[in-house]
FILOVEX-128435 format. One record per atom (N, C-alpha, C): x negated, y negated, z negated; residue in one letter. Coordinates in steps of 0.1 Angstrom, whole numbers, plus 2048, in hexadecimal, padded with zeros to 3 digits. Atoms other than C-alpha are relative to their C-alpha. Example, Ala and Ser with C-alpha at 12.3 -4.5 7.8 and 13.67 -1.06 7.14 Angstrom:
! FILOVEX-128435
7F780C800A
78582D7B2A
7F77F4800A
80980B800S
77780B7B9S
8087F57F8S
This chain:
! FILOVEX-128435
7F6804801M
8018047FFM
7F57EC801M
8088087FCK
7E37EA7FBK
7F87F980DK
80B8037F3N
7D07EF819N
80F7F780BN
7F87FE7F5Y
7F57EC82DY
8027EC7FAY
80080E7FFI
7F67C781AI
7F27F6804I
80D8077FAL
7D47BD823L
8047FD80DL
7FF8007F5V
7D87C3843V
80C7FB807V
7FC8087FCT
7F67B4848T
8027F17FET
80080E804A
7ED795837A
7F47F980CA
80A8037F7G
7CD79484EG
8047FD80DG
7F77FF7F1V
7E479686FV
8047F37FDV
7F880E800T
7FA777863T
7F67F5800T
80C809803V
7D876485AV
7FF7FD811V
8048037F4A
7CE76B87DA
80B7F8809A
7F48057F6L
7F1767892L
7FD7EE7FCL
7FF811806M
7F073F87CM
7F37FD806M
8088077FAV
7CB73B889V
804800811V
8008037F3V
7D17418ABV
80B7F9806V
7F98097FDS
7F372B8ACS
7FB7F77FBS
80280E801L
7E571389FL
7F67F8804L
80C8037FAF
7C270F8B1F
7FA80680EF
8017FD7F4G
7C67208D1G
7FA810804G
8037F47FFC
7BE7418E1C
7F6806806C
8087FC7F8A
7A27528F0A
80280F809A
7FF7F17F6T
7A2769910T
7FA808800T
80C7F7800T
78377C90CT
8008067EFT
8037FF80CS
77578B8ECS
7F97F67F7S
80780A806G
76A76A8DDG
80A7FD7F5G
7F7809808T
7767538C2T
8067F5801T
7F580D7FAS
79473D8C7S
7F97F17F9S
80580F808K
7897178C5K
8077F8808K
7F680B7FCS
7996F98C5S
7F77F17FCS
80C80B801T
7836D78CBT
8077F87F5T
7F680A808G
7A36C48B9G
7FC7F3807G
7FF80E7F7A
7986A68D2A
7FA80680DA
8008007F1A
79769D8F5A
7F0801803A
80C8057FEH
77269F905H
8027FD80EH
8028067F5A
77268891FA
7F1803807A
8087FC7FBI
753690937I
7FD7F380CI
80080A7F8T
74267794FT
7FE80780ET
7FD7FC7EFP
74F67A974P
7F3807809P
80B7FA7F8G
73B68D98CG
801809807G
8007F17FBQ
73F6B2990Q
80B7FE806Q
7F28037F2T
7586B99B0T
8058117FAT
7F47F5802V
76F6D49A6V
807808809V
7F97FF7F7S
7796ED9BES
8028127FES
8007EF7FFF
78C7119BFF
80C801809F
7EF7FD7FBT
7AA7219CFT
80280A7F8T
7FB7F3805L
7C07369BFL
80F803803L
7F28007F8P
7E47469C6P
80C7FA7FAP
7F6801808D
80273B9BCD
80E80B7FDD
7F67F8807A
8267489B2A
7FE80C80CA
7FC7FA7F5S
82B7539D9S
7F580A802S
80D7F87F7G
8067629E2G
7FA7F4808G
80B80A7F7N
7FD7419F3N
7F77FA7FCN
80C806805D
7DA7339EED
8037F37FED
7FF813801V
7DA70C9E1V
7F28027FAV
80C803806R
7BB7009DCR
8017ED7FER
7FD80D80BL
7B56E39C5L
7FA7F8809L
8028087F8A
7A36D29E2A
8087FA807A
7F48037FBD
7C46CE9F0D
8057F17FED
7FA80C807A
7CF6B69D6A
7F77F27FEA
80880C7FFK
7B169C9DDK
80A7F6801K
7F980A802G
7C167C9D6G
8077FC7F4G
7F980380BS
7D36829BDS
7F48057F1S
8097F8811V
7C7688992V
80780B803V
7FC7F7802V
7CA6A898EV
7FC8087F3V
8057FD810L
7CE6B996AL
80680F804L
7FF7F2800V
7CA6E096DV
7FF8077F2V
8017F680ES
7D26F694ES
80480C801S
8027F1800F
7C9719949F
8058077F2F
7F57FD80BW
7E072E933W
80280D7FEW
7FB7F3803A
7EE74E92AA
80D8057FCA
7F47FA806S
80F75E924S
8018007F1S
7FB7FD814W
80676A8FEW
7FB7F57FAW
80980C80AC
7F37468F6C
8087F87FCC
7EF809808T
80D7348DCT
7FB7F4808T
80080D7F9P
7FB7168E4P
8017F980EP
7FC8027F3C
7FA718907C
80F800804C
7F37FC801K
81D71F907K
8097EF7F8K
7FC80C807E
8237008EDE
7F97F180CE
80580A7FDE
80E6E7904E
8047FF810E
7FF8037F4I
81C6EE929I
80F7F8801I
7F38057FDP
8436E2923P
7F57ED7FEP
80980D802L
8276BF919L
7FE7FA80BL
8078027EEL
8176C093AL
80780280DL
7F58037F7Q
8386C394AQ
8037EF7FEQ
7FF80E803E
83E6A1939E
7FA7F6809E
8088087F9L
820692946L
803802810L
7F97FF7F0Q
82A6A096AQ
80A7F6808Q
7F68057FDD
848691967D
8007EF7FED
80580D802R
83B66F95BR
7F87F780ER
8098097F8Y
82066A971Y
7FA80780FY
7FD7FF7F4G
82867D990G
7FE7FA80DG
80080A7F4D
82F6629A5D
7F77F5802D
80E80C802Q
81265099CQ
7F080C808Q
80A7F97FAG
7FA66E9A8G
7FC80A7F8G
8067F1806L
7F568898EL
80A809802L
7F77F47FFK
7FE6AA993K
7F580B7F7K
8007F480CV
7FA6C7979V
80180E804V
8007F27F9L
7F16E7984L
7FC80C7F2L
8007F080CL
7F770996BL
7F8809809L
80B7F37F9V
7DD723970V
8028097F6V
7FF7F6805N
7E9742964N
7F180B7FCN
8117F3803V
7CB75E953V
80780B7FFV
7F97F6807D
7E277794BD
7F980B80BD
8027F37F9T
7D779D959T
80C802809T
7F57F87F5P
7E97AB976P
80B8057FDP
7F67FA805D
8007C0962D
8087F77F6D
7F8809808K
80C7A194EK
8027F3809K
7FC80E7F9M
81178896DM
8107FD800M
7F1801800S
837792970S
8027F67F1S
7FF80C80DE
83878294AE
7FE7F3805E
80780B800A
827765953A
8067F980AA
7F78047FBK
83E75E971K
80B7FD7FBK
7F5800808A
85C76495CA
8007F77F9A
802809808Y
84F74D944Y
8027F1806Y
8008127FBI
84A72E95BI
8107FF807I
7F58007F9K
86973896FK
8097FC7F3K
7FA7FF808S
87B735951S
8037F17F8S
80380D804L
86F714947L
8047F380CL
7F680B7F6G
87D700969G
7F57F87FEG
80780D802I
85B6EE96AI
8007FE810I
7FD8037F1S
8526DC98BS
7EC7FF803S
80F8037FEM
8286E0985M
7FF80D808M
8037F37F7T
8166F899BT
7FC8097F7T
8067F7807P
81071A98DP
7FA806809P
8097F97F4L
7F372B99BL
7FB80D7F7L
7FF7F3803F
7E674E98FF
7EE804800F
8127FC7FED
7BF759987D
8018107F6D
8007F5809P
7C577F97BP
7F48037FEP
80D7FD803D
79F78597ED
7F97F97F6D
80680880AS
79876896CS
7F37F7807S
80D8007F6S
77B761988S
7FE7EF7FAS
80180F7FET
78473B989T
8017F97F1T
7FD80580FT
78F738962T
7EE8017FBT
80B7FF801G
76D74795FG
7F47F5801G
80780D7FEF
75972C96CF
7FF7F77FFF
7FE810807L
769710964L
7FF7FE7F2L
7FE7FC80FN
76D71C93EN
7F780A7FDN
80B7F4809P
751731935P
8048077F3P
7FE7F980DD
75A735912D
80F807800D
7FA7F57FCN
77B742920N
80C7FC7F3N
7F7803805D
79072D907D
8117FB805D
7F18027FBL
7B972A90DL
8057F87F4L
7FF8047EEP
7CA713912P
7EF7F8802P
80C8067FDF
7AB702925F
8057F980BF
7FC8077F4S
7B46E3938S
7F37F780AS
8088087FBL
79F6CF94FL
8067F380AL
7F580E7F9M
7AA6AB963M
7F27FE80CM
8078087F2V
79A6A3989V
8037F2806V
7FB8107FED
799680993D
802801813D
7FA8007F2R
7A96799B6R
7F47FF80BR
80B7FB7F9Q
7866819C6Q
7FB80E801Q
8047F4803G
7846A39B6G
7F78017F7G
80A7FF80BR
76A69C99CR
8098027F7R
7FA7FB810E
76F6A9978E
7FD7F57F7E
80480B80AI
77468E961I
8078017F3I
7FB7FD80AY
7866A0944Y
7FF80E7FAY
8007F1803R
7816C2933R
8078017F0R
7F87FC812H
7996D090FH
7FE80E800H
8017F4801H
7936EE901H
80E8017F6H
7FA7FD805G
7B16F98ECG
80E7FA7FEG
7F9808801F
7D26E88E3F
8087FD7F1F
7F980480CA
7E16D98C3A
8067F2800A
7F48107FDP
8026BF8C0P
7F27F2800P
80580F7FDG
7F569E8CAG
7F680080BG
80B7FC7F8D
7DB6AB8DED
8037F4813D
7F78057F6E
7F769E8FCE
7FB7F0803E
7FE80F801A
7F26798F4A
7EF7FE808A
80B8037FAD
7CA67D8FCD
7FD804810D
7FC7FC7F2I
7D368D91FI
8057F4807I
7F68057F9E
7EC676929E
7F47F07FFE
80680E805E
7D265791AE
7F380380FE
80D7FE7F4I
7B2668935I
8097FE80EI
7F78017EFA
7D066E952A
7FE7F2804A
7FB810800K
7DA64794EK
7F87F8803K
80A8037FEQ
7BA641952Q
7F57FF810Q
8047FA7F1A
7B0653972A
80A7F9808A
7F88087F8L
7D264897FL
7FF7F0800L
8008127FES
7C8623979S
8107F97FCS
7F8806805I
7E361C966I
7FE7F57F0I
């Protein structure tokens, strides 16, 4: 009985930590910086990933827009908390040039769950899929989730953020407004 209580307590604490601070996609530690990290513009970001219909979407095709790319998984609670807030940003600034791409990193056996979740939200953001995490691993070697990066109108990275906690959306919005020159 004592072992059962200890195991139950341990699982409860672990779930609380993941809920509060983010998820890791591989066997690493969960990590949230708790603050946004703007970086110096410069590095051009490029990738091609399939959308929900299997059509290839190239980040380069969004040149001329400020693009926020958010990497998420259907099992990641902070990811699911962040997505509706990203939709609000898309709604608020889409007409001014902000485009939000959601990159799902679920394995192929979980892809239908991810697609169903996105459909249930009724979002207008573009969902993309990276089931082997090749793009995610290149851009986010720590494999933290959620993970976001923003590129300017020329396709250069201007911002990256690991994890999500309530209030982070204000930092993301500020960086987006700066990039959009609002």
